[in-house]
ZADO-1210 file (C-alpha; in nm, 4 decimals, padded with zeros to 6 digits):
<atoms>
<atom x="02.1435" y="-00.8918" z="-00.3566" code="MET" pos="1"/>
<atom x="02.1532" y="-00.8990" z="00.0222" code="GLY" pos="2"/>
<atom x="02.1185" y="-01.1911" z="00.2552" code="ASP" pos="3"/>
<atom x="01.7665" y="-01.2942" z="00.3494" code="ILE" pos="4"/>
<atom x="01.6513" y="-01.3504" z="00.7057" code="ASP" pos="5"/>
<atom x="01.5602" y="-01.7177" z="00.7326" code="MET" pos="6"/>
<atom x="01.4075" y="-01.6681" z="01.0797" code="ILE" pos="7"/>
<atom x="01.1872" y="-01.3595" z="01.0383" code="ASN" pos="8"/>
<atom x="01.0477" y="-01.4046" z="00.6885" code="ARG" pos="9"/>
<atom x="00.7902" y="-01.1240" z="00.7168" code="ASP" pos="10"/>
<atom x="00.9960" y="-00.8355" z="00.8621" code="PRO" pos="11"/>
<atom x="00.7544" y="-00.5716" z="00.7285" code="ASN" pos="12"/>
<atom x="00.4500" y="-00.7575" z="00.8645" code="ASN" pos="13"/>
<atom x="00.2770" y="-00.7574" z="00.5250" code="ILE" pos="14"/>
<atom x="00.0849" y="-01.0734" z="00.6150" code="ASN" pos="15"/>
<atom x="00.0275" y="-00.9944" z="00.9814" code="GLY" pos="16"/>
<atom x="-00.3470" y="-01.0142" z="00.9189" code="HIS" pos="17"/>
<atom x="-00.3105" y="-01.3921" z="00.8952" code="LEU" pos="18"/>
<atom x="-00.2060" y="-01.4157" z="01.2580" code="GLY" pos="19"/>
<atom x="-00.0133" y="-01.7209" z="01.3596" code="THR" pos="20"/>
<atom x="-00.2633" y="-01.9739" z="01.2197" code="LEU" pos="21"/>
<atom x="-00.2052" y="-02.2026" z="01.5175" code="ILE" pos="22"/>
<atom x="-00.4741" y="-02.4520" z="01.6187" code="PHE" pos="23"/>
<atom x="-00.6132" y="-02.2479" z="01.9069" code="THR" pos="24"/>
<atom x="-00.6554" y="-01.9457" z="01.6760" code="ASP" pos="25"/>
<atom x="-00.8877" y="-02.1556" z="01.4578" code="VAL" pos="26"/>
<atom x="-01.0476" y="-02.4144" z="01.6872" code="ILE" pos="27"/>
<atom x="-01.1741" y="-02.3275" z="02.0313" code="GLY" pos="28"/>
<atom x="-01.4015" y="-02.5387" z="02.2487" code="GLU" pos="29"/>
<atom x="-01.6078" y="-02.3375" z="02.4921" code="VAL" pos="30"/>
<atom x="-01.6726" y="-02.4495" z="02.8483" code="GLU" pos="31"/>
<atom x="-01.9386" y="-02.7189" z="02.8488" code="GLY" pos="32"/>
<atom x="-01.8649" y="-02.8326" z="02.4915" code="ALA" pos="33"/>
<atom x="-01.5424" y="-03.0301" z="02.5162" code="HIS" pos="34"/>
<atom x="-01.4564" y="-03.3276" z="02.2984" code="SER" pos="35"/>
<atom x="-01.2794" y="-03.6317" z="02.4373" code="ILE" pos="36"/>
<atom x="-00.9230" y="-03.5383" z="02.5288" code="ASP" pos="37"/>
<atom x="-00.7621" y="-03.7810" z="02.2819" code="CYS" pos="38"/>
<atom x="-00.9825" y="-03.6427" z="01.9991" code="VAL" pos="39"/>
<atom x="-00.8823" y="-03.2858" z="02.0793" code="TYR" pos="40"/>
<atom x="-00.5140" y="-03.3824" z="02.1048" code="THR" pos="41"/>
<atom x="-00.5220" y="-03.5825" z="01.7787" code="CYS" pos="42"/>
<atom x="-00.7123" y="-03.2994" z="01.6083" code="SER" pos="43"/>
<atom x="-00.4403" y="-03.0573" z="01.7162" code="TYR" pos="44"/>
<atom x="-00.1642" y="-03.2832" z="01.5841" code="LYS" pos="45"/>
<atom x="-00.3480" y="-03.3486" z="01.2541" code="CYS" pos="46"/>
<atom x="-00.4210" y="-02.9781" z="01.2055" code="TYR" pos="47"/>
<atom x="-00.0596" y="-02.8736" z="01.2616" code="GLU" pos="48"/>
<atom x="00.0794" y="-03.1596" z="01.0509" code="CYS" pos="49"/>
<atom x="-00.1529" y="-03.1067" z="00.7525" code="TRP" pos="50"/>
<atom x="-00.1317" y="-02.7295" z="00.7650" code="LYS" pos="51"/>
<atom x="00.2466" y="-02.7474" z="00.7469" code="GLY" pos="52"/>
<atom x="00.2522" y="-03.0308" z="00.4934" code="LEU" pos="53"/>
<atom x="-00.0034" y="-02.8728" z="00.2566" code="CYS" pos="54"/>
<atom x="00.1696" y="-02.5356" z="00.2758" code="TYR" pos="55"/>
<atom x="00.5080" y="-02.6921" z="00.2005" code="LYS" pos="56"/>
<atom x="00.3674" y="-02.8941" z="-00.0922" code="ILE" pos="57"/>
<atom x="00.1874" y="-02.5890" z="-00.2342" code="ALA" pos="58"/>
<atom x="00.5015" y="-02.3748" z="-00.2088" code="THR" pos="59"/>
<atom x="00.7136" y="-02.6545" z="-00.3548" code="LEU" pos="60"/>
<atom x="00.4807" y="-02.6937" z="-00.6543" code="CYS" pos="61"/>
<atom x="00.3884" y="-02.3307" z="-00.7132" code="CYS" pos="62"/>
<atom x="00.6088" y="-02.0988" z="-00.5082" code="GLY" pos="63"/>
<atom x="00.8938" y="-02.0559" z="-00.7537" code="ILE" pos="64"/>
<atom x="00.6638" y="-02.0042" z="-01.0543" code="CYS" pos="65"/>
<atom x="00.4522" y="-01.7523" z="-00.8616" code="ILE" pos="66"/>
<atom x="00.7661" y="-01.5712" z="-00.7439" code="ALA" pos="67"/>
<atom x="00.8828" y="-01.5494" z="-01.1062" code="ILE" pos="68"/>
<atom x="00.5445" y="-01.4050" z="-01.2087" code="GLU" pos="69"/>
<atom x="00.5474" y="-01.1461" z="-00.9277" code="TRP" pos="70"/>
<atom x="00.9062" y="-01.0545" z="-01.0126" code="GLY" pos="71"/>
<atom x="00.8036" y="-00.9953" z="-01.3758" code="CYS" pos="72"/>
<atom x="00.4972" y="-00.7973" z="-01.2649" code="GLU" pos="73"/>
<atom x="00.6945" y="-00.5651" z="-01.0384" code="PHE" pos="74"/>
<atom x="00.9654" y="-00.5291" z="-01.3042" code="ALA" pos="75"/>
<atom x="00.6945" y="-00.4235" z="-01.5526" code="ALA" pos="76"/>
<atom x="00.5546" y="-00.1749" z="-01.3013" code="ILE" pos="77"/>
<atom x="00.9029" y="-00.0321" z="-01.2392" code="ALA" pos="78"/>
<atom x="00.9637" y="-00.0120" z="-01.6151" code="PHE" pos="79"/>
<atom x="00.6333" y="00.1722" z="-01.6738" code="CYS" pos="80"/>
<atom x="00.7022" y="00.4171" z="-01.3928" code="HIS" pos="81"/>
<atom x="01.0632" y="00.4846" z="-01.4930" code="ILE" pos="82"/>
<atom x="01.0146" y="00.5095" z="-01.8700" code="TRP" pos="83"/>
<atom x="00.6516" y="00.6282" z="-01.9077" code="CYS" pos="84"/>
<atom x="00.4742" y="00.7626" z="-01.6005" code="ILE" pos="85"/>
<atom x="00.7550" y="00.9695" z="-01.4444" code="SER" pos="86"/>
<atom x="00.8456" y="01.1455" z="-01.7736" code="PRO" pos="87"/>
<atom x="00.4753" y="01.2158" z="-01.8359" code="CYS" pos="88"/>
<atom x="00.4431" y="01.3591" z="-01.4865" code="MET" pos="89"/>
<atom x="00.7474" y="01.5782" z="-01.5559" code="LYS" pos="90"/>
<atom x="00.5789" y="01.7095" z="-01.8726" code="ILE" pos="91"/>
<atom x="00.2606" y="01.7825" z="-01.6775" code="VAL" pos="92"/>
<atom x="00.4647" y="01.9542" z="-01.4055" code="ASP" pos="93"/>
<atom x="00.6453" y="02.1737" z="-01.6597" code="ILE" pos="94"/>
<atom x="00.3260" y="02.2653" z="-01.8462" code="ASN" pos="95"/>
<atom x="00.1302" y="02.3329" z="-01.5274" code="CYS" pos="96"/>
<atom x="00.4118" y="02.5563" z="-01.4068" code="GLY" pos="97"/>
<atom x="00.3914" y="02.7541" z="-01.7290" code="LEU" pos="98"/>
<atom x="00.0106" y="02.7745" z="-01.7099" code="CYS" pos="99"/>
<atom x="00.0405" y="02.8908" z="-01.3505" code="SER" pos="100"/>
<atom x="00.2786" y="03.1714" z="-01.4526" code="ARG" pos="101"/>
<atom x="00.0459" y="03.2825" z="-01.7353" code="ILE" pos="102"/>
<atom x="-00.2551" y="03.2749" z="-01.5024" code="TYR" pos="103"/>
<atom x="-00.0665" y="03.4770" z="-01.2377" code="ARG" pos="104"/>
<atom x="00.0376" y="03.7369" z="-01.5014" code="LEU" pos="105"/>
<atom x="-00.3220" y="03.7741" z="-01.6232" code="CYS" pos="106"/>
<atom x="-00.4503" y="03.8180" z="-01.2681" code="ILE" pos="107"/>
<atom x="-00.1718" y="04.0674" z="-01.1874" code="ASP" pos="108"/>
<atom x="-00.2380" y="04.2678" z="-01.5062" code="CYS" pos="109"/>
<atom x="-00.6169" y="04.2589" z="-01.5211" code="CYS" pos="110"/>
<atom x="-00.7655" y="04.1975" z="-01.1797" code="CYS" pos="111"/>
<atom x="-00.5136" y="04.3326" z="-00.9284" code="THR" pos="112"/>
<atom x="-00.5436" y="04.7002" z="-01.0374" code="PRO" pos="113"/>
<atom x="-00.9246" y="04.6817" z="-01.0105" code="CYS" pos="114"/>
<atom x="-00.9087" y="04.5171" z="-00.6678" code="TYR" pos="115"/>
<atom x="-00.6538" y="04.7714" z="-00.5440" code="GLU" pos="116"/>
<atom x="-00.8717" y="05.0598" z="-00.6686" code="SER" pos="117"/>
<atom x="-01.1844" y="04.9261" z="-00.5013" code="VAL" pos="118"/>
<atom x="-00.9808" y="04.8526" z="-00.1880" code="GLY" pos="119"/>
<atom x="-00.8509" y="05.2099" z="-00.1885" code="GLY" pos="120"/>
<atom x="-01.2068" y="05.3468" z="-00.2116" code="ILE" pos="121"/>
<atom x="-01.3236" y="05.1403" z="00.0827" code="PHE" pos="122"/>
<atom x="-01.0062" y="05.2227" z="00.2729" code="HIS" pos="123"/>
<atom x="-01.1022" y="05.5941" z="00.2643" code="HIS" pos="124"/>
<atom x="-01.4521" y="05.5131" z="00.3925" code="PHE" pos="125"/>
<atom x="-01.2935" y="05.3722" z="00.7047" code="GLY" pos="126"/>
<atom x="-01.1106" y="05.6973" z="00.7926" code="LYS" pos="127"/>
<atom x="-01.2868" y="05.9495" z="01.0164" code="LYS" pos="128"/>
</atoms>
């Protein structure tokens, strides 16, 4: 198990759609509709404080259990792929390869001589 990056915790940008979730990404007062400065400042501080606090409490209460569940889920997916799906796909690949060879033999034996004969007839029509 490698070290984890404690600074960049989303290196693959899997949650980039969330943006930064900073106050100005959520609340924006247009020109002509401004609240009192102290209300806007206090709102900013309350938003940032409660967003961080609620997120930390939610991850503290649920994060480890949810991580365990997702670990089990992805382990089950890996197990199914390794022990069931990939071998089944190999069987399908082998059988389709055989069917392809049989189909090609039938076409080569039955159809190709007819097509070559008809092609030869039309080939002679083209000569002057």
